Phi, psi and omega in degrees: 000138182242127177254131178235136172266115185205182176238132182269134178255331183203139175232126182207161181268140178206116177054047176078001179244160174259115181270134179239121174254142179186200180220137173282116186286345177277313181264349181059035177254145176289140180233152175221122185236133172264106187253151174280327183213137177236126178251121182263132173261094184276150178290158181239137177231151181289165177298152182296333181268007185293322180292318178297317178296320178299321178293322179291323181273355182065040174240144186275156177237157177275187184294342180266344181106003176277153183283142180267141174277165180293315177209132188297330181255316187274328182222067188287340180251001181258153173255175178287346175266121184299137176089358178246123185240156183249145173203135173085208190286354175294334180270342180153172179299130181217153173272176186295312180300321179293322178295317179296318179297317180292321178295323176296319178295318179294320178296322178296322178295321178293317178298324178297321177296318185276352182285340179272147177288331179233145177281138177251158182222152178297138178286352181272076177244158181289146176227168180233134172272107187301326182293334182263344186284127178257005180057039181285337178087004180297322180290326179295316181291328185275344183287117181282353184248009182054038180267358183244146171203161177269124180293129185291333183264311183283341180057045173224162177286141177236161183238130170272102188297332180286338178265338184293132180250013176060037182282333178086006180297324181290326180297318180289323185283335186289118181288336182263001183059033178279338179270133178217158174263123182302135182068014179219038182281157182304319181293329177289320179294317179295324177295322177294320178294322177299321179293321181291317182278000000 
């Protein structure tokens, strides 16, 4: 068996054979091969609606339109949105064994969620200090997970804790500093620093 590193310029049928024209990129010589079988590795691109679906599900996409994982090594089948997992070619071009392995990992993550009698949530969710809230709506506009809204009666911002992903975008956007992340307040961080120092 002979392996050549090259670029193919043309593939066509001739007298019952598949003719391959190309160039050997190491020797830079033109080659012509009469092959019994030619396997093409075609490029893969995501579906046209993948970016739109990613925006609806609040999951990020790369520059090509494939979905991004939360962390390439630590959380390869999870997204930054809790409860949404990745498997297969939605994340990028994959062969069958890699897709099966990734689907098994995603299924295991789902089983882990359903194995508990009660769902648990991170205690680091956004909160609102009612005395400081002016109901300006800056936190509502900045929340990428639609976890914020202005209460129609109390006229203050409220947080849907089940949708909040603790990103902190509302904390930065609030001009009155009424938005805070529970258990991650500035005084708590400063107290931890005092203990360390």
